[in-house]
C-alpha positions as CSV (number, residue, x, y, z in Angstrom):
1,M,-84.3,-112.7,-14.9
2,T,-83.8,-111.2,-11.6
3,H,-81.8,-113.2,-9.4
4,L,-82.6,-113.2,-5.7
5,V,-80.7,-114.9,-3.0
6,L,-83.1,-115.7,0.0
7,V,-81.3,-116.7,3.5
8,E,-84.2,-118.1,5.9
9,D,-83.8,-121.0,8.3
10,D,-87.5,-121.7,8.7
11,E,-88.9,-124.4,6.2
12,R,-92.3,-123.4,6.1
13,M,-91.3,-119.7,5.8
14,G,-88.7,-120.2,3.4
15,G,-90.6,-122.5,1.1
16,L,-93.5,-120.3,1.1
17,L,-91.3,-117.2,0.0
18,K,-89.4,-118.9,-2.7
19,F,-92.7,-120.3,-4.2
20,F,-94.2,-117.0,-4.2
21,L,-91.6,-115.0,-5.4
22,E,-90.8,-117.5,-8.1
23,G,-94.2,-117.1,-9.4
24,K,-93.9,-113.4,-9.5
25,G,-91.0,-114.1,-12.0
26,F,-87.9,-114.1,-9.8
27,Q,-85.2,-116.6,-9.7
28,V,-84.6,-117.7,-6.3
29,H,-81.6,-119.2,-4.6
30,W,-82.4,-120.2,-1.1
31,E,-80.2,-121.4,1.8
32,K,-81.0,-121.9,5.3
33,N,-78.0,-120.8,7.5
34,G,-75.6,-117.7,7.6
35,P,-72.5,-119.5,6.2
36,A,-74.2,-121.1,3.2
37,G,-76.0,-117.7,2.6
38,L,-72.8,-115.7,2.7
39,Q,-71.2,-118.0,0.1
40,A,-74.3,-117.9,-2.0
41,I,-74.0,-114.3,-2.1
42,H,-70.4,-114.2,-3.2
43,E,-70.7,-117.0,-5.5
44,H,-73.9,-115.7,-7.5
45,T,-73.8,-112.0,-7.0
46,P,-77.5,-111.6,-6.9
47,D,-79.5,-108.6,-7.7
48,L,-81.1,-108.5,-4.2
49,V,-80.7,-110.5,-1.0
50,V,-83.7,-111.3,1.4
51,L,-81.9,-112.2,4.7
52,D,-83.4,-113.2,7.9
53,L,-82.2,-111.9,11.0
54,M,-82.0,-114.9,13.2
55,L,-80.1,-117.6,11.5
56,P,-77.8,-120.4,12.4
57,G,-74.2,-120.2,12.0
58,Y,-74.1,-116.6,11.4
59,D,-77.0,-114.3,12.3
60,G,-78.2,-111.8,9.8
61,M,-76.2,-109.1,11.0
62,E,-72.9,-111.1,10.8
63,V,-73.6,-112.0,7.2
64,C,-74.1,-108.2,6.7
65,R,-70.8,-107.4,8.2
66,R,-69.1,-110.0,6.1
67,V,-70.6,-109.5,2.9
68,R,-70.8,-105.7,2.7
69,P,-67.2,-105.0,1.6
70,T,-67.7,-106.9,-1.6
71,Y,-71.4,-106.8,-2.3
72,A,-73.0,-103.6,-3.3
73,G,-76.6,-105.0,-4.0
74,P,-79.6,-104.3,-2.0
75,I,-80.2,-106.1,1.1
76,L,-83.7,-106.5,2.6
77,M,-83.7,-108.0,6.3
78,L,-86.4,-109.7,7.6
79,T,-86.7,-109.2,11.6
80,A,-89.2,-110.7,14.4
81,S,-89.7,-107.2,16.3
82,Q,-89.2,-103.3,16.3
83,A,-86.4,-103.7,18.8
84,D,-84.6,-105.5,16.3
85,V,-84.9,-102.8,13.6
86,N,-83.5,-100.3,16.3
87,E,-80.5,-102.4,17.2
88,I,-79.9,-103.0,13.1
89,S,-80.1,-99.4,12.8
90,A,-77.6,-98.5,15.5
91,L,-74.9,-100.7,14.1
92,D,-74.8,-99.3,10.8
93,L,-74.6,-102.3,9.0
94,G,-75.4,-101.2,5.1
95,I,-79.2,-102.8,5.1
96,D,-81.3,-101.1,2.6
97,D,-84.7,-102.1,4.3
98,Y,-86.3,-104.1,6.7
99,L,-89.9,-106.0,7.0
100,T,-90.9,-106.9,10.4
101,K,-92.7,-110.4,10.8
102,P,-95.6,-111.3,10.1
103,F,-96.0,-109.4,6.8
104,R,-97.9,-109.8,3.7
105,K,-96.3,-111.5,0.8
106,R,-97.6,-108.6,-1.5
107,V,-95.6,-106.1,0.8
108,L,-92.5,-108.4,0.5
109,E,-92.7,-108.0,-3.3
110,A,-93.4,-104.3,-3.2
111,R,-90.4,-103.6,-1.1
112,I,-88.2,-105.9,-3.5
113,R,-89.2,-104.2,-6.5
114,A,-88.7,-100.7,-5.2
115,L,-85.4,-101.5,-4.0
116,L,-84.7,-103.0,-7.3
117,R,-85.6,-99.9,-9.1
118,R,-83.7,-97.4,-6.8
119,A,-80.6,-99.8,-7.5
120,S,-80.8,-99.8,-11.3
121,A,-81.8,-96.2,-11.6
122,P,-78.3,-94.8,-12.0
123,A,-77.6,-97.4,-14.8
124,T,-81.2,-96.9,-16.8
125,T,-81.6,-93.3,-16.1
126,Q,-79.0,-91.6,-18.5
127,I,-78.2,-88.4,-16.8
128,A,-77.6,-85.8,-19.4
129,A,-74.0,-85.9,-20.8
130,Q,-72.4,-83.3,-18.5
131,G,-74.7,-84.4,-15.8
132,P,-76.3,-82.3,-13.0
133,P,-73.9,-80.0,-11.2
134,D,-72.2,-81.3,-7.9
135,L,-73.9,-79.8,-4.6
136,V,-71.6,-78.1,-2.1
137,F,-72.5,-77.4,1.4
138,G,-69.2,-76.3,3.5
139,D,-67.1,-79.2,3.5
140,L,-69.7,-81.8,2.1
141,R,-69.7,-82.1,-1.7
142,L,-72.7,-84.5,-3.3
143,A,-71.8,-85.7,-6.8
144,V,-74.9,-87.3,-8.3
145,G,-73.3,-88.6,-11.3
146,Q,-70.7,-90.5,-9.3
147,R,-73.3,-91.4,-6.7
148,E,-70.8,-90.0,-4.3
149,A,-70.4,-88.1,-1.3
150,L,-67.4,-86.4,-0.1
151,L,-66.8,-84.9,3.5
152,D,-63.4,-82.7,3.8
153,G,-62.5,-84.6,0.5
154,A,-62.8,-87.9,1.8
155,P,-65.6,-90.3,0.5
156,L,-68.3,-91.5,2.6
157,Q,-69.0,-95.2,2.7
158,L,-72.8,-94.7,1.9
159,T,-75.2,-97.3,0.8
160,E,-77.5,-96.7,-2.6
161,A,-80.5,-95.9,0.0
162,E,-78.6,-93.6,2.3
163,F,-77.4,-91.6,-1.0
164,E,-80.7,-91.6,-2.5
165,L,-81.9,-90.0,1.1
166,L,-79.0,-87.7,1.1
167,W,-79.7,-86.1,-2.5
168,L,-83.3,-86.2,-1.9
169,L,-82.8,-83.6,1.2
170,A,-79.7,-81.8,-0.2
171,R,-81.0,-80.8,-3.7
172,R,-84.2,-79.3,-1.8
173,A,-81.7,-77.5,0.9
174,G,-83.9,-75.1,3.2
175,E,-87.2,-76.7,2.6
176,V,-88.9,-78.8,5.0
177,I,-89.7,-82.3,3.4
178,P,-92.4,-84.2,5.4
179,R,-91.7,-87.7,6.3
180,D,-94.6,-89.4,4.3
181,E,-93.0,-87.5,1.2
182,I,-89.4,-88.9,2.3
183,Y,-91.1,-92.6,2.6
184,A,-93.0,-92.4,-0.7
185,A,-89.6,-91.4,-2.5
186,L,-87.5,-94.1,-1.0
187,K,-89.9,-96.8,-0.3
188,G,-92.7,-96.4,-2.7
189,G,-95.6,-96.8,-0.2
190,H,-97.6,-94.7,2.3
191,Y,-96.0,-93.7,5.5
192,Q,-97.7,-94.9,9.0
193,N,-96.9,-92.7,12.0
194,F,-95.6,-95.8,13.9
195,D,-93.0,-96.7,11.3
196,R,-89.6,-95.3,12.3
197,A,-87.6,-96.4,9.4
198,I,-87.0,-92.9,8.1
199,D,-86.1,-91.4,11.7
200,M,-83.5,-94.5,12.0
201,R,-82.0,-93.7,8.5
202,I,-81.7,-90.1,9.5
203,S,-79.9,-91.0,12.7
204,V,-77.3,-93.4,10.7
205,L,-76.8,-90.6,8.1
206,R,-76.1,-88.0,10.5
207,K,-73.4,-90.4,12.1
208,K,-72.0,-90.9,8.6
209,L,-71.5,-87.1,8.1
210,D,-70.0,-86.5,11.7
211,D,-73.2,-84.7,12.6
212,A,-74.8,-87.0,15.4
213,T,-75.1,-84.5,17.9
214,A,-77.7,-81.4,18.1
215,P,-77.4,-78.9,17.0
216,Y,-77.1,-80.4,13.8
217,R,-75.2,-78.7,10.8
218,F,-76.5,-80.3,7.9
219,I,-80.0,-82.6,8.5
220,K,-82.3,-80.5,11.1
221,T,-85.7,-82.2,12.6
222,V,-88.5,-79.8,12.2
223,R,-90.8,-81.2,14.7
224,G,-94.0,-82.5,13.8
225,K,-93.5,-81.9,10.0
226,G,-90.3,-83.5,8.8
227,Y,-86.7,-82.9,7.9
228,L,-84.8,-80.0,6.6
229,F,-81.2,-79.8,5.0
230,S,-79.7,-76.7,6.2
231,A,-78.4,-74.4,3.1
232,G,-75.6,-73.0,5.6
233,P,-73.6,-71.1,6.6
234,Y,-71.8,-74.1,8.4
235,G,-69.8,-73.4,11.4
C-alpha cells in the first residue's frame, strides 16, 4: 500500500483529506505541525508527502529545507495563494508540485498519482541493458540511466521533477516544445494559460544550470510558443 505523510494543521481540512485519500487506497499518516511532520517523514520514509505551507512550529518551507538532504521522495505543497507559489519557486526548496487552495479533491488525487508514477518510473521502466546514450551539450552532460546531470563535471542537485523537465527538453534539442505539451508530460493534465508552474520551474532549472540571465545558453524562451533547448554552439 502506498504510504503518504500529510502535514496539515487545519482539523477540518486534514480530516477530510485523510478520509478521502484513505478511501482511494492510500495509507495516510497525518500530523498537524511542522516539527511532528518532519519527524514523521524521517521515521516513515513515505512514498510521498503532502505538506501545507502555513504550519505551527516550522512552516512548510522550513520543513522542506530540513528534510530534503535525507528525503528524496516527491513533495506536494498546499498553498493559499499564487504569491506563495512565487516565493516557494524563488527559494528553490525541492518541491515537486503544488496546489493552491481551494482545490477539488480529485485534482489532488490526480497530482499525487502523477508524482508517484514519475517517481517510480526509473525502477519500473527497465531501460535496455546498455541504456540510452548520455546527452552532451558543451559542459553539460545528462545521464538518464543514472538520472544525473553534470555541469562541468559536477553533479547538479536536481529533484526528480527537475530532471524530468530537463531531459524532456534536452532529448528534443533544437525543437520548440509548447507549454501545454510540457505540462501534460510532467503533470498529466491540461494546461491553463494562467498556470505559471512550468515557467517557474524553468526559472529554477536555469539557476541550477548557472544560466539565469538572458541570453540563455541552454533553455530558451520562444515567446507565445514554449521553450527550446539549444543544440549549440555554447559560448
